[in-house]
ZADO-1210 file (C-alpha; in nm, 4 decimals, padded with zeros to 6 digits):
<atoms>
<atom x="02.1593" y="-02.9432" z="-11.8108" code="MET" pos="1"/>
<atom x="01.7684" y="-02.8276" z="-11.8457" code="LYS" pos="2"/>
<atom x="01.6340" y="-03.1666" z="-11.6798" code="ASN" pos="3"/>
<atom x="01.9377" y="-03.0956" z="-11.3783" code="LEU" pos="4"/>
<atom x="01.7684" y="-02.7613" z="-11.3117" code="LYS" pos="5"/>
<atom x="01.4649" y="-02.8378" z="-11.2890" code="LEU" pos="6"/>
<atom x="01.5122" y="-03.0986" z="-11.0457" code="LEU" pos="7"/>
<atom x="01.7133" y="-02.8548" z="-10.8343" code="SER" pos="8"/>
<atom x="01.4434" y="-02.6795" z="-10.8206" code="ILE" pos="9"/>
<atom x="01.1871" y="-02.9058" z="-10.7697" code="ILE" pos="10"/>
<atom x="01.3919" y="-03.0331" z="-10.4803" code="LEU" pos="11"/>
<atom x="01.4390" y="-02.6801" z="-10.3376" code="LEU" pos="12"/>
<atom x="01.0834" y="-02.6544" z="-10.3499" code="ILE" pos="13"/>
<atom x="00.9688" y="-03.0174" z="-10.1235" code="ILE" pos="14"/>
<atom x="01.2738" y="-02.9163" z="-09.9068" code="PHE" pos="15"/>
<atom x="01.1720" y="-02.5583" z="-09.8253" code="SER" pos="16"/>
<atom x="00.8157" y="-02.6452" z="-09.7775" code="SER" pos="17"/>
<atom x="00.9249" y="-02.9492" z="-09.5481" code="THR" pos="18"/>
<atom x="01.1546" y="-02.7583" z="-09.3301" code="ALA" pos="19"/>
<atom x="00.9813" y="-02.6041" z="-09.0822" code="VAL" pos="20"/>
<atom x="01.1511" y="-02.4147" z="-08.7992" code="GLU" pos="21"/>
<atom x="01.0958" y="-02.4361" z="-08.4535" code="ALA" pos="22"/>
<atom x="00.9129" y="-02.0693" z="-08.3220" code="GLN" pos="23"/>
<atom x="01.0290" y="-02.0035" z="-07.8538" code="ILE" pos="24"/>
<atom x="00.7869" y="-01.8643" z="-07.7061" code="LYS" pos="25"/>
<atom x="00.9361" y="-01.7097" z="-07.3881" code="LYS" pos="26"/>
<atom x="00.6591" y="-01.6609" z="-07.1162" code="ILE" pos="27"/>
<atom x="00.5504" y="-01.3577" z="-06.9424" code="ASP" pos="28"/>
<atom x="00.6477" y="-01.4422" z="-06.5680" code="VAL" pos="29"/>
<atom x="00.4620" y="-01.1186" z="-06.4914" code="THR" pos="30"/>
<atom x="00.1443" y="-01.2570" z="-06.6200" code="ASN" pos="31"/>
<atom x="00.1877" y="-01.6086" z="-06.5571" code="SER" pos="32"/>
<atom x="00.1605" y="-01.7854" z="-06.1962" code="SER" pos="33"/>
<atom x="00.2237" y="-02.1206" z="-06.0150" code="ILE" pos="34"/>
<atom x="-00.0604" y="-02.1535" z="-05.7083" code="ILE" pos="35"/>
<atom x="00.0439" y="-02.4437" z="-05.5002" code="TRP" pos="36"/>
<atom x="-00.1633" y="-02.6228" z="-05.1998" code="THR" pos="37"/>
<atom x="-00.0254" y="-02.8230" z="-04.9470" code="GLY" pos="38"/>
<atom x="-00.2848" y="-03.0500" z="-04.7445" code="LYS" pos="39"/>
<atom x="-00.2284" y="-03.2055" z="-04.4474" code="LYS" pos="40"/>
<atom x="-00.4754" y="-03.3800" z="-04.2106" code="ILE" pos="41"/>
<atom x="-00.6170" y="-03.0644" z="-04.0606" code="THR" pos="42"/>
<atom x="-00.6678" y="-02.8665" z="-04.3386" code="GLY" pos="43"/>
<atom x="-00.4512" y="-02.7141" z="-04.6092" code="GLN" pos="44"/>
<atom x="-00.2531" y="-02.3949" z="-04.7006" code="HIS" pos="45"/>
<atom x="-00.1832" y="-02.2016" z="-05.0222" code="GLU" pos="46"/>
<atom x="00.0683" y="-01.9999" z="-05.2209" code="GLY" pos="47"/>
<atom x="00.2118" y="-01.8874" z="-05.4959" code="THR" pos="48"/>
<atom x="00.5451" y="-01.8876" z="-05.6496" code="ILE" pos="49"/>
<atom x="00.6995" y="-01.6865" z="-05.9348" code="LYS" pos="50"/>
<atom x="00.8523" y="-01.8178" z="-06.2525" code="PHE" pos="51"/>
<atom x="01.1864" y="-01.6588" z="-06.3222" code="LYS" pos="52"/>
<atom x="01.1784" y="-01.7598" z="-06.6738" code="GLU" pos="53"/>
<atom x="01.0188" y="-01.9738" z="-06.9319" code="GLY" pos="54"/>
<atom x="00.9751" y="-02.0739" z="-07.2945" code="THR" pos="55"/>
<atom x="00.7238" y="-02.3276" z="-07.5065" code="LEU" pos="56"/>
<atom x="00.8219" y="-02.4682" z="-07.8091" code="THR" pos="57"/>
<atom x="00.6141" y="-02.4543" z="-08.0838" code="PHE" pos="58"/>
<atom x="00.6272" y="-02.6417" z="-08.4309" code="LYS" pos="59"/>
<atom x="00.3506" y="-02.6329" z="-08.6377" code="ASN" pos="60"/>
<atom x="00.1906" y="-02.4714" z="-08.4331" code="ASN" pos="61"/>
<atom x="00.1836" y="-02.7503" z="-08.1726" code="LYS" pos="62"/>
<atom x="00.3571" y="-02.7917" z="-07.8355" code="VAL" pos="63"/>
<atom x="00.6895" y="-02.9559" z="-07.8983" code="VAL" pos="64"/>
<atom x="00.9216" y="-02.8257" z="-07.5743" code="GLY" pos="65"/>
<atom x="00.9357" y="-02.6398" z="-07.3092" code="GLY" pos="66"/>
<atom x="01.1512" y="-02.5373" z="-06.9900" code="SER" pos="67"/>
<atom x="01.0625" y="-02.3934" z="-06.7013" code="PHE" pos="68"/>
<atom x="01.2858" y="-02.2275" z="-06.4234" code="ILE" pos="69"/>
<atom x="01.0647" y="-02.1242" z="-06.0827" code="ALA" pos="70"/>
<atom x="01.2194" y="-01.8790" z="-05.7838" code="ASP" pos="71"/>
<atom x="01.1558" y="-02.0750" z="-05.5269" code="MET" pos="72"/>
<atom x="01.2451" y="-01.7819" z="-05.3309" code="THR" pos="73"/>
<atom x="00.9338" y="-01.5857" z="-05.4103" code="THR" pos="74"/>
<atom x="00.7222" y="-01.8894" z="-05.2440" code="LEU" pos="75"/>
<atom x="00.4343" y="-01.7015" z="-05.0768" code="ASN" pos="76"/>
<atom x="00.1639" y="-01.8388" z="-04.8514" code="ASN" pos="77"/>
<atom x="-00.1881" y="-01.6244" z="-04.9264" code="THR" pos="78"/>
<atom x="-00.4449" y="-01.7705" z="-04.6665" code="ASP" pos="79"/>
<atom x="-00.2869" y="-01.6601" z="-04.3877" code="GLN" pos="80"/>
<atom x="-00.1411" y="-01.3131" z="-04.2568" code="THR" pos="81"/>
<atom x="00.0675" y="-01.1466" z="-03.9915" code="GLY" pos="82"/>
<atom x="00.3277" y="-01.4140" z="-03.7884" code="SER" pos="83"/>
<atom x="00.1232" y="-01.7145" z="-03.9144" code="SER" pos="84"/>
<atom x="00.1811" y="-01.6507" z="-04.2925" code="LYS" pos="85"/>
<atom x="00.5774" y="-01.5481" z="-04.1912" code="ALA" pos="86"/>
<atom x="00.6403" y="-01.8489" z="-03.9728" code="LYS" pos="87"/>
<atom x="00.5247" y="-02.0731" z="-04.2593" code="LEU" pos="88"/>
<atom x="00.6557" y="-01.8857" z="-04.5142" code="GLU" pos="89"/>
<atom x="00.9871" y="-01.9530" z="-04.3212" code="GLY" pos="90"/>
<atom x="00.9771" y="-02.3364" z="-04.2392" code="HIS" pos="91"/>
<atom x="00.8404" y="-02.3649" z="-04.6468" code="LEU" pos="92"/>
<atom x="01.1916" y="-02.1934" z="-04.6924" code="LYS" pos="93"/>
<atom x="01.3786" y="-02.3988" z="-04.4602" code="SER" pos="94"/>
<atom x="01.5539" y="-02.7565" z="-04.5365" code="ASP" pos="95"/>
<atom x="01.2846" y="-02.9007" z="-04.3605" code="ASP" pos="96"/>
<atom x="01.1105" y="-02.8336" z="-04.6569" code="PHE" pos="97"/>
<atom x="01.2437" y="-02.6724" z="-04.9973" code="PHE" pos="98"/>
<atom x="01.5709" y="-02.5701" z="-04.8577" code="GLY" pos="99"/>
<atom x="01.5791" y="-02.2499" z="-05.0844" code="VAL" pos="100"/>
<atom x="01.8707" y="-02.0970" z="-04.9414" code="TYR" pos="101"/>
<atom x="02.0646" y="-02.3933" z="-05.1319" code="ASN" pos="102"/>
<atom x="01.8143" y="-02.4607" z="-05.3423" code="PHE" pos="103"/>
<atom x="01.6914" y="-02.0963" z="-05.4929" code="ASP" pos="104"/>
<atom x="01.5287" y="-02.2570" z="-05.8329" code="THR" pos="105"/>
<atom x="01.2991" y="-02.5770" z="-05.9301" code="ALA" pos="106"/>
<atom x="01.3221" y="-02.6775" z="-06.3398" code="LEU" pos="107"/>
<atom x="01.1105" y="-02.7882" z="-06.5519" code="LEU" pos="108"/>
<atom x="01.1666" y="-02.9589" z="-06.9070" code="ASN" pos="109"/>
<atom x="00.9436" y="-03.1187" z="-07.1209" code="PHE" pos="110"/>
<atom x="01.1061" y="-03.4891" z="-07.2311" code="LYS" pos="111"/>
<atom x="00.7893" y="-03.5982" z="-07.4160" code="THR" pos="112"/>
<atom x="00.4665" y="-03.4089" z="-07.5536" code="VAL" pos="113"/>
<atom x="00.2087" y="-03.6401" z="-07.6683" code="THR" pos="114"/>
<atom x="-00.0404" y="-03.4334" z="-07.8713" code="ASP" pos="115"/>
<atom x="-00.3707" y="-03.5897" z="-07.7905" code="LYS" pos="116"/>
<atom x="-00.5540" y="-03.3718" z="-08.0557" code="GLY" pos="117"/>
<atom x="-00.7717" y="-02.9782" z="-07.9831" code="ASN" pos="118"/>
<atom x="-00.4362" y="-02.8055" z="-07.8160" code="ASN" pos="119"/>
<atom x="-00.4749" y="-03.0719" z="-07.5379" code="ASN" pos="120"/>
<atom x="-00.1210" y="-03.2445" z="-07.4699" code="TYR" pos="121"/>
<atom x="-00.0274" y="-03.4960" z="-07.2048" code="THR" pos="122"/>
<atom x="00.3698" y="-03.4165" z="-07.0836" code="ILE" pos="123"/>
<atom x="00.6279" y="-03.6384" z="-06.9021" code="ILE" pos="124"/>
<atom x="00.8493" y="-03.3616" z="-06.7882" code="ALA" pos="125"/>
<atom x="01.1984" y="-03.4018" z="-06.5495" code="ASN" pos="126"/>
<atom x="01.1294" y="-03.1615" z="-06.2337" code="LEU" pos="127"/>
<atom x="01.4367" y="-03.1185" z="-06.0213" code="THR" pos="128"/>
<atom x="01.3521" y="-02.9482" z="-05.6604" code="ILE" pos="129"/>
<atom x="01.6361" y="-02.9385" z="-05.4061" code="LYS" pos="130"/>
<atom x="01.8449" y="-03.0444" z="-05.6695" code="GLY" pos="131"/>
<atom x="01.7400" y="-03.4194" z="-05.7374" code="GLN" pos="132"/>
<atom x="01.5617" y="-03.4592" z="-06.0737" code="THR" pos="133"/>
<atom x="01.2334" y="-03.6887" z="-06.0940" code="HIS" pos="134"/>
<atom x="00.9897" y="-03.7458" z="-06.4048" code="PRO" pos="135"/>
<atom x="00.6488" y="-03.6202" z="-06.3604" code="ILE" pos="136"/>
<atom x="00.3452" y="-03.6450" z="-06.6600" code="ILE" pos="137"/>
<atom x="00.0650" y="-03.4109" z="-06.6628" code="PHE" pos="138"/>
<atom x="-00.2029" y="-03.2718" z="-06.8674" code="GLU" pos="139"/>
<atom x="-00.1557" y="-02.9501" z="-07.0545" code="PHE" pos="140"/>
<atom x="-00.4077" y="-02.7579" z="-07.2185" code="ALA" pos="141"/>
<atom x="-00.3068" y="-02.4205" z="-07.4710" code="VAL" pos="142"/>
<atom x="-00.5637" y="-02.1363" z="-07.5915" code="ASN" pos="143"/>
<atom x="-00.4140" y="-01.8762" z="-07.8042" code="ASN" pos="144"/>
<atom x="-00.1446" y="-01.7383" z="-07.6103" code="ASN" pos="145"/>
<atom x="-00.1830" y="-01.8953" z="-07.2914" code="THR" pos="146"/>
<atom x="-00.1403" y="-02.2298" z="-07.1189" code="ALA" pos="147"/>
<atom x="-00.2230" y="-02.4147" z="-06.8302" code="THR" pos="148"/>
<atom x="-00.1355" y="-02.7247" z="-06.6584" code="ALA" pos="149"/>
<atom x="-00.2279" y="-02.9030" z="-06.2793" code="ASP" pos="150"/>
<atom x="00.0532" y="-03.1115" z="-06.1582" code="LEU" pos="151"/>
<atom x="00.0642" y="-03.3547" z="-05.7997" code="LYS" pos="152"/>
<atom x="00.3891" y="-03.3704" z="-05.6932" code="VAL" pos="153"/>
<atom x="00.5604" y="-03.6351" z="-05.4449" code="ASP" pos="154"/>
<atom x="00.7450" y="-03.4326" z="-05.1428" code="ARG" pos="155"/>
<atom x="00.9321" y="-03.7297" z="-05.0640" code="THR" pos="156"/>
<atom x="01.0893" y="-03.8112" z="-05.4179" code="LYS" pos="157"/>
<atom x="01.2464" y="-03.4994" z="-05.3547" code="TYR" pos="158"/>
<atom x="01.3906" y="-03.5366" z="-04.9862" code="ASP" pos="159"/>
<atom x="01.1214" y="-03.3332" z="-04.8294" code="ILE" pos="160"/>
<atom x="00.9661" y="-03.5746" z="-04.5586" code="ARG" pos="161"/>
<atom x="00.8895" y="-03.3269" z="-04.2463" code="TYR" pos="162"/>
<atom x="00.5447" y="-03.4294" z="-04.1387" code="GLY" pos="163"/>
<atom x="00.5047" y="-03.7299" z="-04.3771" code="SER" pos="164"/>
<atom x="00.2957" y="-04.0310" z="-04.2334" code="GLY" pos="165"/>
<atom x="00.5133" y="-04.2240" z="-04.4651" code="SER" pos="166"/>
<atom x="00.8509" y="-04.1650" z="-04.2977" code="PHE" pos="167"/>
<atom x="00.7231" y="-04.0949" z="-03.9773" code="PHE" pos="168"/>
<atom x="00.4784" y="-04.2729" z="-03.6922" code="ASP" pos="169"/>
<atom x="00.2143" y="-04.1212" z="-03.4730" code="ASP" pos="170"/>
<atom x="00.2096" y="-03.7767" z="-03.6355" code="LEU" pos="171"/>
<atom x="-00.1456" y="-03.7939" z="-03.5893" code="GLY" pos="172"/>
<atom x="-00.3492" y="-03.4887" z="-03.6660" code="ASP" pos="173"/>
<atom x="00.0235" y="-03.3113" z="-03.7084" code="LYS" pos="174"/>
<atom x="00.0674" y="-03.5279" z="-04.0150" code="THR" pos="175"/>
<atom x="00.0924" y="-03.3476" z="-04.3635" code="ILE" pos="176"/>
<atom x="00.0129" y="-03.5262" z="-04.7110" code="TYR" pos="177"/>
<atom x="00.3299" y="-03.6437" z="-04.9092" code="ASP" pos="178"/>
<atom x="00.1232" y="-03.4822" z="-05.2187" code="GLN" pos="179"/>
<atom x="00.1202" y="-03.1388" z="-05.3010" code="PHE" pos="180"/>
<atom x="-00.0748" y="-02.9723" z="-05.6322" code="ASP" pos="181"/>
<atom x="00.0995" y="-02.6946" z="-05.8373" code="LEU" pos="182"/>
<atom x="-00.1745" y="-02.5296" z="-06.0637" code="LYS" pos="183"/>
<atom x="00.0269" y="-02.2938" z="-06.3373" code="VAL" pos="184"/>
<atom x="-00.1309" y="-02.0694" z="-06.5518" code="ASN" pos="185"/>
<atom x="00.1246" y="-01.9373" z="-06.8596" code="LEU" pos="186"/>
<atom x="00.1068" y="-01.6443" z="-07.0494" code="VAL" pos="187"/>
<atom x="00.3253" y="-01.6166" z="-07.3566" code="PHE" pos="188"/>
</atoms>
């Protein structure tokens, strides 16, 4: 009986010390940001999109997961003003681009997290834009209660083909590059 009690205590100590629960941290949507850059033959445009919500999952102080929702209705152009700004924002929100009236959010869900050391990770995630989901790979860095990532997104995978030289001939200087960039800054 004494040995059984001792064995039970040892097993309890082993299992309680190895069973580390995941810690879910919500992002601060007010202080987190998404900055987009879209390029074309004759220049580029930049702007922002706000987060609706998001979480990072940690285990043993290491990132093991993440899930984010971007509010596509907040798509904003920051390099123009007045009617030019309003025209570009309206066009980007239209069905030619992001169709935000039918698809008001975009989703990113981490699928695989590879720890590269020093709080740097390679992430394979599913990105959903306009109801279409495709994998995306990017680098992710954590520093205390912040994290950063730079993503390159091929818009044509999400049926955003307006002005794409990959799908339309003779666009000349009206060609818009297929890839756009997202610079993500998270605060949690």
